[in-house]
Steps between C-alpha positions, in 0.01 A plus 500: 500500500606453138485796269301443181689392191560789262272515199663395177423602144689285252514654154571279198681622189171484308315702760779758525499541122120545495513749788783696333304510177194621695719782634592587140127522415448744785797708391399516133165643613691795653557611138843643575785521254743322731863598445626184662495261791710499815517142631576461869753222527449220545128440544393761248708366213264226385178705509690791338596274208143381456359853523765635260392241245129562547528880488771498229747687721861466388684692773549321832715645776569324831543615856637271769347555841526274804286540811459148636621144482311182577507582873515876566389842380785750499583847375488555125829442322550626147697231319477633143373844402305609193624729225372826651576700182270270302219467755493834681208522744337189352236672285382252236680205662354180645663357811425127515538258792354165589362607840450797727514368858602744775522783249859592590630449145204686350552794741867516405418497128215749534743748658755449219250483213195702609336500155556132417208255489570218748334169415523161670348163432406443866429748781473461877306753712805679645635580155179523297456880533851556360443338159297639214393167347500138614312181414454284809454599866661263753455517878796637698547173690542293182840400369511485120713224352597605150576232241872580501510441878347153518549147380261208488474294819224325692303710746272403788130592495426835668342330802819299556745789467478570873668164556817599314655473156429206276772236507619281212236238435215745563481480881482808720722509799 
């Protein structure tokens, strides 16, 4: 028996910009005097830039964390650390990422920065309780294709996707 095709959520640049701006609206309502933003590289860099503009935040720090690739979840690896003397326990700081999925990255950051405000554009159920603010809920079995991960190409109708990928010329095979 064939397993069902994974659900896909393809996000355009326009949609991602609108959703990131919606996150900024939610954050401005928190009425905090944010000291700065910590962008989680790489997915958090674009929404962090948009939010920094919208909230007039001039200080952006980055933290590089890796917990998965396109095939596997793995243990958290710290690739680039923050300036701990500047950020301390995270009080007054926004941590921004594109997505909270399993929650592993958010757990890691919550332990390091217990007073930071973690915000993501998208949230899946496993990670949702670990973030303070997000915009769009996405089911756990949905793979999000961000605009920087995709290119334009023909795609078969949903009903035909069980038959295989679309071939050049628009035929499924």
